[in-house]
Every structure is written in C-alpha cells, then in structure tokens.
C-alpha positions as CSV (number, residue, x, y, z in Angstrom):
1,M,-10.0,11.0,13.7
2,K,-10.7,9.1,10.4
3,K,-12.6,5.8,10.7
4,P,-9.9,3.8,8.9
5,L,-7.3,5.0,11.4
6,V,-9.6,4.0,14.3
7,L,-10.0,0.5,12.8
8,L,-6.3,0.1,12.4
9,N,-5.7,1.1,16.0
10,V,-8.3,-1.4,17.1
11,L,-6.6,-4.1,15.1
12,C,-3.3,-3.3,16.6
13,L,-4.6,-3.3,20.2
14,L,-6.4,-6.7,19.7
15,G,-3.2,-8.0,18.1
16,F,-1.1,-7.1,21.1
17,A,-3.6,-8.9,23.4
18,F,-3.3,-12.1,21.2
19,I,0.5,-11.9,21.1
20,A,0.7,-11.7,24.9
21,R,-1.5,-14.8,25.4
22,A,-0.4,-17.4,22.8
23,E,2.5,-18.7,20.8
24,P,2.5,-18.0,17.0
25,V,2.1,-20.4,14.2
26,I,4.7,-19.3,11.6
27,S,4.7,-19.9,7.8
28,G,6.7,-18.7,4.8
29,S,6.3,-18.9,1.1
30,G,8.0,-18.1,-2.2
31,S,6.4,-18.0,-5.6
32,V,6.9,-17.2,-9.3
33,S,4.0,-16.3,-11.5
34,W,3.6,-15.5,-15.2
35,T,0.8,-13.2,-16.2
36,E,-0.5,-12.7,-19.7
37,N,-1.8,-9.2,-20.4
38,I,-0.5,-7.8,-17.1
39,T,-1.4,-4.3,-18.6
40,R,-5.1,-5.4,-18.5
41,S,-5.5,-3.9,-22.0
42,P,-8.6,-4.4,-24.2
43,Y,-6.3,-4.0,-27.2
44,E,-4.0,-6.9,-28.3
45,E,-1.1,-4.7,-29.4
46,A,-0.9,-3.1,-25.9
47,G,-1.1,-6.4,-24.0
48,K,2.2,-7.1,-22.3
49,D,3.2,-10.2,-20.3
50,A,5.5,-10.4,-17.3
51,A,6.8,-12.6,-14.5
52,I,6.5,-11.7,-10.8
53,Y,8.7,-13.2,-8.0
54,A,7.4,-13.0,-4.5
55,A,8.3,-14.0,-0.9
56,S,6.3,-13.6,2.3
57,A,6.2,-14.6,5.9
58,E,3.2,-14.8,8.2
59,A,2.6,-15.3,12.0
60,E,-0.7,-16.3,13.4
61,W,-2.0,-16.3,17.0
62,R,-5.1,-18.3,17.9
63,N,-7.4,-18.1,20.9
64,Q,-10.1,-20.7,21.6
65,L,-12.9,-18.8,23.4
66,S,-15.3,-21.7,23.6
67,R,-15.9,-25.1,22.1
68,D,-17.4,-23.6,19.0
69,L,-15.8,-20.1,18.8
70,S,-12.3,-19.1,18.1
71,L,-10.4,-15.9,17.2
72,A,-7.2,-15.5,15.3
73,F,-4.9,-12.6,14.7
74,S,-2.1,-12.7,12.0
75,T,0.6,-10.4,10.7
76,K,2.2,-10.7,7.2
77,A,5.1,-9.1,5.4
78,G,6.2,-9.7,1.8
79,L,8.3,-8.6,-1.2
80,E,7.4,-8.7,-4.9
81,K,9.7,-8.2,-7.8
82,C,8.8,-7.7,-11.5
83,P,12.0,-7.6,-13.6
84,R,10.3,-6.4,-16.8
85,F,8.3,-3.6,-15.1
86,D,10.1,-2.6,-12.0
87,G,7.4,0.0,-11.2
88,L,5.4,-3.0,-9.9
89,D,8.0,-3.9,-7.3
90,R,6.5,-3.6,-3.9
91,T,7.0,-4.2,-0.2
92,L,3.9,-5.0,1.8
93,A,2.8,-5.5,5.4
94,G,-0.6,-6.4,6.9
95,L,-2.8,-7.4,9.8
96,T,-5.8,-9.7,9.9
97,L,-8.4,-10.4,12.6
98,A,-10.7,-13.3,12.1
99,A,-13.6,-15.0,14.0
100,R,-14.5,-18.6,13.4
101,R,-17.6,-20.4,14.6
102,K,-18.3,-24.1,14.1
103,A,-22.1,-24.8,14.0
104,G,-22.3,-28.3,15.5
105,L,-20.2,-31.3,16.4
106,G,-18.1,-33.5,14.3
107,P,-15.9,-32.9,11.2
108,M,-18.9,-32.4,8.9
109,A,-20.4,-29.5,10.8
110,P,-20.4,-26.2,8.8
111,V,-18.0,-23.4,9.8
112,F,-18.7,-19.7,9.6
113,R,-15.8,-17.2,9.4
114,A,-15.6,-13.4,9.4
115,D,-12.4,-11.5,8.9
116,L,-11.1,-7.9,8.5
117,S,-7.6,-7.2,7.2
118,F,-5.4,-4.2,6.5
119,T,-2.5,-4.2,4.0
120,G,0.0,-1.4,3.4
121,S,1.9,-1.4,0.1
122,W,4.9,0.6,-0.9
123,Y,5.5,0.5,-4.7
124,R,8.5,1.7,-6.7
125,E,5.9,3.5,-8.8
126,T,5.0,5.7,-5.9
127,M,1.5,6.7,-7.2
128,R,0.4,3.1,-6.4
129,T,1.6,3.3,-2.8
130,G,-1.2,3.2,-0.3
131,N,-3.4,0.8,1.7
132,R,-6.2,-1.7,1.3
133,W,-9.0,-2.9,3.6
134,D,-10.7,-6.2,3.0
135,A,-13.7,-7.6,4.9
136,G,-15.1,-11.1,4.3
137,L,-17.7,-13.6,5.3
138,S,-17.5,-17.3,4.5
139,W,-19.4,-20.6,5.0
140,S,-17.5,-23.8,4.6
141,K,-18.9,-27.4,4.7
142,R,-17.2,-30.7,4.5
143,W,-19.5,-33.2,2.7
144,S,-17.2,-36.2,3.0
145,D,-13.7,-37.1,4.1
146,S,-12.6,-35.8,0.7
147,W,-15.0,-33.1,-0.4
148,Q,-15.3,-29.6,1.0
149,T,-17.0,-26.4,-0.4
150,V,-16.5,-22.7,0.6
151,L,-19.1,-20.0,-0.2
152,A,-17.8,-16.5,0.5
153,A,-18.6,-12.8,0.1
154,D,-16.1,-10.0,0.4
155,F,-15.7,-6.3,0.0
156,M,-12.4,-4.3,-0.7
157,V,-11.5,-0.6,-0.5
158,N,-8.1,0.5,-1.9
159,N,-6.5,3.9,-1.3
160,G,-3.5,5.1,-3.3
161,R,-1.5,8.3,-3.7
162,A,-3.0,8.9,-7.1
163,R,-6.8,9.2,-7.4
164,V,-7.0,6.4,-10.0
165,Y,-5.8,4.0,-7.3
166,D,-8.8,4.9,-5.0
167,Y,-11.3,2.2,-5.9
168,Q,-13.6,-0.4,-4.4
169,H,-15.5,-3.6,-5.3
170,G,-17.3,-6.5,-3.8
171,G,-17.6,-10.1,-4.8
172,L,-19.2,-13.6,-4.3
173,S,-17.2,-16.8,-4.8
174,L,-17.7,-20.6,-4.6
175,E,-14.7,-22.9,-4.2
176,G,-14.5,-26.7,-4.1
177,R,-11.7,-28.7,-2.6
178,Y,-11.1,-32.4,-3.2
179,D,-8.4,-34.5,-1.4
180,L,-7.2,-36.9,-4.1
181,S,-5.0,-38.7,-1.5
182,D,-3.3,-37.9,1.8
183,R,-0.7,-35.9,-0.2
184,W,-2.6,-34.3,-3.1
185,Q,-5.4,-31.8,-3.0
186,L,-7.3,-30.3,-6.0
187,T,-9.1,-27.0,-5.7
188,G,-11.3,-25.1,-8.2
189,G,-13.4,-22.1,-7.9
190,L,-15.2,-19.1,-9.5
191,K,-15.9,-15.6,-8.5
192,R,-17.9,-12.6,-9.7
193,E,-16.8,-9.1,-8.7
194,W,-18.8,-5.8,-9.1
195,G,-17.4,-2.3,-8.8
196,D,-14.4,-0.4,-10.0
197,Q,-11.6,-2.1,-12.0
198,V,-8.2,-0.5,-12.8
199,T,-6.8,-0.9,-16.3
200,Y,-4.2,0.8,-18.5
201,A,-4.1,2.2,-22.0
202,W,-1.3,3.0,-24.4
203,I,-2.4,6.4,-25.8
204,G,-0.4,5.8,-29.0
205,G,-2.5,2.7,-29.7
206,S,-6.0,1.9,-30.9
207,G,-7.6,3.3,-27.7
208,A,-7.0,6.8,-28.8
209,S,-8.9,6.4,-32.0
210,F,-12.3,5.6,-30.3
211,P,-13.6,8.8,-28.7
212,Y,-16.3,6.9,-26.6
213,V,-13.6,5.5,-24.3
214,F,-12.9,8.8,-22.8
215,E,-16.5,8.9,-21.5
216,I,-16.1,5.6,-19.6
217,W,-12.6,6.2,-18.3
218,K,-12.5,7.7,-14.8
219,N,-9.6,9.2,-12.8
220,T,-7.2,9.1,-15.7
221,T,-3.5,9.4,-14.7
222,D,-0.3,9.2,-16.7
223,I,2.0,6.4,-15.5
224,P,5.6,5.5,-16.3
225,T,5.4,1.8,-15.4
226,Y,4.9,0.3,-18.9
227,G,6.7,3.0,-20.9
228,P,5.9,6.4,-22.5
229,N,2.3,7.4,-23.4
230,W,0.6,5.1,-20.9
231,Q,-2.4,6.0,-18.7
232,A,-4.1,4.3,-15.8
233,Y,-7.8,4.7,-15.4
234,T,-10.8,3.1,-13.5
235,M,-14.0,2.0,-15.0
236,S,-17.2,0.5,-13.7
237,A,-17.2,-3.2,-14.6
238,H,-17.7,-6.7,-13.4
239,A,-15.0,-9.4,-13.3
240,D,-15.4,-13.1,-13.6
241,K,-12.6,-15.2,-12.2
242,V,-12.0,-19.0,-12.4
243,W,-9.1,-20.9,-11.0
244,L,-7.7,-24.4,-10.6
245,E,-5.0,-25.4,-8.2
246,L,-3.2,-28.7,-7.6
247,S,-1.3,-28.8,-4.3
248,P,1.0,-31.7,-3.6
249,A,2.3,-32.1,0.0
250,L,6.1,-32.5,0.2
251,G,5.9,-33.5,3.8
252,R,4.0,-32.7,6.9
253,D,4.6,-29.0,6.8
254,R,5.5,-28.3,3.1
255,S,3.5,-28.0,0.0
256,L,4.0,-26.9,-3.7
257,P,0.8,-25.4,-5.1
258,I,0.5,-25.0,-8.8
259,R,-2.3,-22.5,-9.8
260,Y,-4.0,-21.4,-13.0
261,E,-6.3,-18.3,-12.9
262,Q,-8.2,-16.5,-15.6
263,T,-10.1,-13.2,-15.3
264,I,-12.5,-11.6,-17.7
265,V,-13.4,-8.0,-17.0
266,V,-16.4,-6.5,-18.8
267,G,-17.1,-2.8,-18.6
268,H,-19.3,-0.4,-20.5
269,G,-17.8,-0.6,-24.0
270,E,-14.5,-2.3,-23.0
271,S,-13.5,-5.8,-21.9
272,Y,-10.2,-7.6,-21.4
273,L,-8.8,-11.0,-20.4
274,T,-5.8,-11.9,-18.2
275,R,-4.3,-15.3,-17.4
276,M,-1.9,-16.2,-14.6
277,L,0.1,-19.4,-13.9
278,S,2.0,-19.6,-10.6
279,L,4.2,-22.1,-8.7
280,S,4.6,-21.6,-5.0
281,Y,6.5,-23.2,-2.1
282,V,4.9,-23.1,1.3
283,Q,6.7,-24.0,4.5
284,R,5.0,-24.1,7.9
285,F,7.1,-24.0,11.1
C-alpha cells in the first residue's frame, strides 16, 4: 500500500474519532479575487488577467487533551469558478489534523502548532485533477493586547494526472497581526518558497525565440486552458510572496477580509510577477 493512502486512511480514522466525541464548529465563506498575470508568464504579451469566484464550507472538531495540549480535526469543501478560463473551474474537498500546544500560562504564552492536510481537487481541465498534501509547523506569540506574530515552515507535495502537475516545494513565512480596534484587524506577511513552480508559455510568443528556455523547462505539457499553442511546465525556482490584509468585523461571527498579495518567482533564466486582490465574506455559525 502506498504511503499517501496510508496517511489518508489514518486521517479519516482519527477524524471519525473526533466526530464521535465533539460538536463541530462550522464556518462558510465566499470570495471574489482578481489576479494579474494568472498565466504566470515571464512575457508581457502572454500575461492574462482573470477573476475567480469561490465558495467554501468548513467543519472543525476540537478535543482538549490537557491544559496545554489540544487536537483539532477539520473537513472542508469548496467550489471555484473562473468565467474567462473555465479550465480552472474546480471542486475541492479536504481533511486537516492539527495539534496545538501552549507553552506556559496567560495570553502572552507562545503557541506551537503542527498540522497535516490532504486536499483533493477536480478541475474542468482534467490534467490538473489530483491531490495535494501539506505539512506545517508554526510558532505564534502575542506581544501585547494588540500585537501578534506567527513564524511558520511548511512543505507541500502536489500530484496531478499530467506529470507537469507533480511538483513540490517548501517555505518559510513571517506574519504580523495588529488589532486596530475591537472590530478591525490589520495583517501583513512575507514568505520565501523553494522548489518547483508551475508556469505557462504561449509557444507562438517570445518564449519560442529563446532556445535556452527549453533547457530549464521540465515536464512540458500542452494545455487548452488559455487557448491554442499554450504549454504548462515546471521549473526550479524560488518565490517571494508579500501580503497585506484588512479585516473588519461585521458582527460577532462575521468578517469581510480585503487582501492584496504579490508573488515574484525567480528561476534559472526566467522570472515573473503576479498580483492578486480579493474580497471575502466569512460567516461562523
């Protein structure tokens, strides 16, 4: 039996144990986002922009094992729709198991968290369909009633039907959160990722005129998502991400996060920039 299948079975068994012992905390969200250069192209003429509409629901079961240690199991399902490029439309479902330990007493004590999650995705462009595993460790510390920081490390493995969508990378991130008031929170962060990055090229464009690119492209596959003469490929690269989010609380269990995110990917001979702006509505029940 393959190791990923064993891990998935373990997640499911632990999840059933949680579901039998506790009531769930349920939340739902809807969002609209606009992405510049959704094609992740190094060449300006091939960069295309698009909007994505998404909706999701999540249920979480928590178990307090001791004063300092707790476990949580959650399930999530969602839908994403991209009217301009419907090959990106997808349905997703996932499971997450997390352990949380508070190192000390009081609200200022640091908190350590470890989590493992599995997500299955079914795309209209079937070559993208597959699953993803994420593992993460984080350390969070509240420095005052308003300030909190989170230092995290993560590793991701993605498996798709086409070989180009089999890739992995790891990352380190630092995030700061500041409560402007009882109703407003400001969040900012940065992250560096190392490993494989998936990008796309229009073969009829500038990319085809530079022979060296074919030496750095890996697992090249023709794709129909963005039109004729497009290829997907992976390359070894690092990605630098920065984000800023303003989240007003509309009530005790509702919020409206507004998020800006920018990613710069630098590979061996190629680089590209993407920007994303999103508005979400989050409801907790």
